[in-house]
C-alpha positions, 0 to 999 in steps of 0.5 A: 129405024125404031122398028128395025132396032126392035128386032131381037136378032138385030139388037143382039148384033149391035156392036157396042163400044167401050168407053176407051174406044169411044174416046178415040172417036171424033167429038162430032160424028159424020153428020156433024152432030155431038154424041154421047155414049149410053150403055155402049151405044153412041147416040146423037145429042138432041138439039135444045129448045129455048125453054130447055136452054133457059132452064138449064142455064138458070139451074147452072147459075143458081147452083154455082152461086151457092156452091161451097169451095170444095165442089164444082158445077159442070154444064153439059160436060162428060161423066165417065161411067163404067159403060157410058159417058153421058153429058148431063145438063148440070152436074155437081161434083166434089173436087176442084177444076184442076183435078179433072184436067186429065180425066172426067169425073166418074161420079157426082153429088147431083145430076140434073137433066131438063126434059121438054119433050119426052123424059123417057131416056132421062128416066132410063138413065137413072140406073146409069147414075145410080150404078155410078153412086150419084147421090141425087138425080133430078129430072126437070119436067119443063112443060109440066113445071115439076121435078122428079128427084131420085135419091139413095142409090143402092145396087144400081137403083134409086130407092127413093123418088119424090115429085116436087111442084112449084110450091116446093124447094129442091134440097140437096142432101149431100150439099145442104147449101144448095137449095133452089125454089122450084117456082124460081125455075119456072118464072113467068118471064122465063117460060112465056118467052121460051114457049113463044119460040119453042119451034126454034132449035139451037144448032148442034152443028160445028162451024164449017170445016171444024173437026175436033178430037174427043178429049181422051181420059189419060191414065194417071202415072203409077 
Protein backbone atom coordinates (compact mmCIF):
# COMPACT_ATOMS: atom_id res chain seq x y z
CA UNK A 1 0.00 0.00 0.00
CA UNK A 2 2.82 2.42 0.81
CA UNK A 3 4.30 1.99 -2.68
CA UNK A 4 0.85 2.50 -4.18
CA UNK A 5 0.47 5.82 -2.37
CA UNK A 6 3.92 6.90 -3.55
CA UNK A 7 2.66 7.08 -7.14
CA UNK A 8 2.10 10.80 -7.95
CA UNK A 9 -0.99 10.09 -10.06
CA UNK A 10 -2.58 8.22 -7.16
CA UNK A 11 -1.82 10.96 -4.65
CA UNK A 12 -3.40 13.53 -6.97
CA UNK A 13 -6.63 11.50 -7.03
CA UNK A 14 -6.99 11.10 -3.28
CA UNK A 15 -10.40 12.28 -2.14
CA UNK A 16 -9.75 14.52 0.84
CA UNK A 17 -12.35 15.39 3.46
CA UNK A 18 -13.07 18.72 5.04
CA UNK A 19 -13.32 18.91 8.81
CA UNK A 20 -17.11 19.30 8.47
CA UNK A 21 -17.36 16.15 6.34
CA UNK A 22 -15.17 14.29 8.81
CA UNK A 23 -17.52 15.18 11.65
CA UNK A 24 -20.31 13.32 9.87
CA UNK A 25 -18.42 10.02 9.99
CA UNK A 26 -18.74 7.42 12.71
CA UNK A 27 -16.23 7.62 15.54
CA UNK A 28 -14.96 4.18 14.54
CA UNK A 29 -14.26 3.18 10.95
CA UNK A 30 -15.39 -0.03 9.23
CA UNK A 31 -12.46 -1.88 10.82
CA UNK A 32 -13.62 -0.87 14.29
CA UNK A 33 -10.65 1.46 14.79
CA UNK A 34 -10.56 5.06 15.91
CA UNK A 35 -9.32 7.60 13.39
CA UNK A 36 -8.10 11.16 13.08
CA UNK A 37 -8.05 13.63 10.19
CA UNK A 38 -4.63 14.81 9.01
CA UNK A 39 -4.45 17.18 6.04
CA UNK A 40 -7.84 16.01 4.84
CA UNK A 41 -6.90 12.31 4.98
CA UNK A 42 -8.53 9.93 7.45
CA UNK A 43 -5.91 7.75 9.11
CA UNK A 44 -6.29 5.03 11.73
CA UNK A 45 -4.87 5.74 15.14
CA UNK A 46 -2.04 3.45 16.18
CA UNK A 47 -2.40 1.17 19.16
CA UNK A 48 -0.33 2.21 22.16
CA UNK A 49 2.40 0.24 23.90
CA UNK A 50 2.48 0.12 27.71
CA UNK A 51 5.44 2.54 27.66
CA UNK A 52 3.52 5.02 25.52
CA UNK A 53 0.44 4.82 27.72
CA UNK A 54 2.41 5.15 30.96
CA UNK A 55 4.36 8.24 29.88
CA UNK A 56 1.28 9.94 28.42
CA UNK A 57 -0.64 9.31 31.65
CA UNK A 58 2.23 10.62 33.75
CA UNK A 59 2.43 13.79 31.63
CA UNK A 60 -1.31 14.34 31.96
CA UNK A 61 -1.26 13.87 35.74
CA UNK A 62 1.74 16.15 36.23
CA UNK A 63 0.36 18.97 34.10
CA UNK A 64 -3.06 18.70 35.69
CA UNK A 65 -1.54 19.10 39.16
CA UNK A 66 0.26 22.32 38.14
CA UNK A 67 -2.32 23.95 35.91
CA UNK A 68 -3.71 27.40 36.78
CA UNK A 69 -7.51 27.74 36.93
CA UNK A 70 -7.80 29.46 33.54
CA UNK A 71 -6.50 26.42 31.65
CA UNK A 72 -7.62 22.84 31.08
CA UNK A 73 -5.56 19.81 30.13
CA UNK A 74 -6.98 17.32 27.64
CA UNK A 75 -5.89 13.77 26.88
CA UNK A 76 -6.36 12.24 23.41
CA UNK A 77 -9.12 14.74 22.66
CA UNK A 78 -9.56 16.47 19.29
CA UNK A 79 -8.25 19.84 18.24
CA UNK A 80 -10.23 21.21 15.30
CA UNK A 81 -7.77 22.85 12.89
CA UNK A 82 -8.18 24.25 9.38
CA UNK A 83 -7.88 20.94 7.47
CA UNK A 84 -7.16 18.47 10.26
CA UNK A 85 -8.49 17.12 13.52
CA UNK A 86 -5.62 15.45 15.37
CA UNK A 87 -6.03 13.90 18.83
CA UNK A 88 -2.72 14.54 20.58
CA UNK A 89 -1.67 12.59 23.65
CA UNK A 90 -1.82 15.73 25.82
CA UNK A 91 -2.97 19.27 25.07
CA UNK A 92 -3.14 22.25 27.39
CA UNK A 93 -5.68 24.85 26.30
CA UNK A 94 -6.80 28.19 27.65
CA UNK A 95 -10.38 28.24 28.91
CA UNK A 96 -12.77 26.11 30.93
CA UNK A 97 -14.37 22.74 30.23
CA UNK A 98 -17.73 24.42 29.72
CA UNK A 99 -16.37 26.48 26.84
CA UNK A 100 -15.83 23.31 24.80
CA UNK A 101 -19.28 21.72 25.17
CA UNK A 102 -20.26 22.85 21.66
CA UNK A 103 -16.94 22.79 19.80
CA UNK A 104 -13.44 21.44 20.21
CA UNK A 105 -10.55 23.86 20.83
CA UNK A 106 -8.94 25.30 17.72
CA UNK A 107 -5.52 25.92 19.26
CA UNK A 108 -3.54 25.21 22.43
CA UNK A 109 -0.83 26.62 24.62
CA UNK A 110 1.01 23.29 24.59
CA UNK A 111 0.66 20.02 22.68
CA UNK A 112 2.64 16.89 23.56
CA UNK A 113 2.94 13.66 21.58
CA UNK A 114 4.69 10.51 22.83
CA UNK A 115 6.65 8.55 20.21
CA UNK A 116 7.84 5.02 21.00
CA UNK A 117 8.44 3.46 17.57
CA UNK A 118 8.79 6.21 14.95
CA UNK A 119 8.41 9.99 15.42
CA UNK A 120 8.10 10.65 11.66
CA UNK A 121 4.38 11.52 11.68
CA UNK A 122 4.70 13.52 14.89
CA UNK A 123 7.47 15.61 13.35
CA UNK A 124 5.44 16.09 10.19
CA UNK A 125 2.51 17.28 12.29
CA UNK A 126 4.58 20.13 13.71
CA UNK A 127 3.44 22.29 10.79
CA UNK A 128 -0.23 21.58 11.67
CA UNK A 129 0.24 22.94 15.15
CA UNK A 130 2.39 25.88 14.05
CA UNK A 131 -0.28 26.93 11.54
CA UNK A 132 -2.89 26.77 14.31
CA UNK A 133 -0.83 29.00 16.59
CA UNK A 134 -0.01 26.31 19.16
CA UNK A 135 2.67 28.07 21.18
CA UNK A 136 4.71 25.02 22.12
CA UNK A 137 4.84 21.51 20.70
CA UNK A 138 6.83 18.68 22.26
CA UNK A 139 7.61 15.16 21.06
CA UNK A 140 8.64 12.74 23.79
CA UNK A 141 11.11 10.22 22.34
CA UNK A 142 10.37 7.50 24.84
CA UNK A 143 13.06 4.93 24.06
CA UNK A 144 15.76 7.60 23.64
CA UNK A 145 14.64 9.39 26.83
CA UNK A 146 14.79 12.77 25.12
CA UNK A 147 12.25 15.44 24.26
CA UNK A 148 12.08 17.63 21.16
CA UNK A 149 10.57 21.02 21.97
CA UNK A 150 9.30 23.33 19.22
CA UNK A 151 8.54 27.00 19.93
CA UNK A 152 7.80 30.36 18.27
CA UNK A 153 5.28 29.51 15.53
CA UNK A 154 5.54 31.91 12.59
CA UNK A 155 4.15 31.52 9.08
CA UNK A 156 3.21 27.90 9.64
CA UNK A 157 6.62 26.83 10.96
CA UNK A 158 8.28 26.69 14.35
CA UNK A 159 11.33 28.93 14.45
CA UNK A 160 13.01 27.27 17.41
CA UNK A 161 13.73 23.62 18.25
CA UNK A 162 15.44 22.38 21.38
CA UNK A 163 16.34 18.85 22.51
CA UNK A 164 16.03 18.17 26.24
CA UNK A 165 17.77 15.31 28.01
CA UNK A 166 17.04 13.63 31.32
CA UNK A 167 19.03 16.23 33.29
CA UNK A 168 16.85 19.11 32.06
CA UNK A 169 13.38 20.50 32.72
CA UNK A 170 10.44 21.20 30.43
CA UNK A 171 9.42 24.82 31.00
CA UNK A 172 6.26 26.03 29.31
CA UNK A 173 6.88 29.63 28.28
CA UNK A 174 3.21 30.58 28.00
CA UNK A 175 2.27 28.96 31.33
CA UNK A 176 5.28 29.32 33.68
CA UNK A 177 3.58 27.25 36.40
CA UNK A 178 4.09 24.15 34.25
CA UNK A 179 7.62 22.81 34.84
CA UNK A 180 8.37 19.09 34.46
CA UNK A 181 11.67 17.38 35.19
CA UNK A 182 12.45 15.19 32.19
CA UNK A 183 14.01 12.55 34.45
CA UNK A 184 10.65 12.15 36.20
CA UNK A 185 9.05 10.93 32.97
CA UNK A 186 11.62 8.20 32.53
CA UNK A 187 12.00 6.92 36.06
CA UNK A 188 13.25 3.35 36.36
CA UNK A 189 9.97 2.00 37.67
CA UNK A 190 8.05 3.32 34.67
CA UNK A 191 10.47 2.40 31.90
CA UNK A 192 11.54 -1.07 33.04
CA UNK A 193 8.02 -2.24 33.78
CA UNK A 194 6.77 -1.06 30.40
CA UNK A 195 9.68 -2.27 28.29
CA UNK A 196 9.19 -5.78 29.68
CA UNK A 197 5.71 -5.75 28.16
CA UNK A 198 6.48 -3.76 25.02
CA UNK A 199 5.15 -6.52 22.77
CA UNK A 200 1.70 -5.98 24.23
CA UNK A 201 -0.60 -3.45 22.67
CA UNK A 202 -3.71 -1.78 24.06
CA UNK A 203 -6.77 -2.51 21.92
CA UNK A 204 -8.40 0.37 20.07
CA UNK A 205 -11.47 -1.74 19.28
CA UNK A 206 -14.84 -0.78 20.75
CA UNK A 207 -16.96 -3.37 22.56
CA UNK A 208 -18.89 -5.67 20.18
CA UNK A 209 -21.86 -3.96 18.58
CA UNK A 210 -20.87 -0.48 19.76
CA UNK A 211 -21.01 2.20 17.07
CA UNK A 212 -20.89 5.74 18.35
CA UNK A 213 -21.37 8.82 16.24
CA UNK A 214 -18.51 11.28 16.07
CA UNK A 215 -18.99 14.49 18.03
CA UNK A 216 -19.90 17.27 15.64
CA UNK A 217 -18.89 20.85 16.34
CA UNK A 218 -22.00 23.02 16.19
CA UNK A 219 -21.87 26.64 15.06
CA UNK A 220 -22.59 29.16 17.75
CA UNK A 221 -25.85 31.07 17.28
CA UNK A 222 -25.38 34.57 15.92
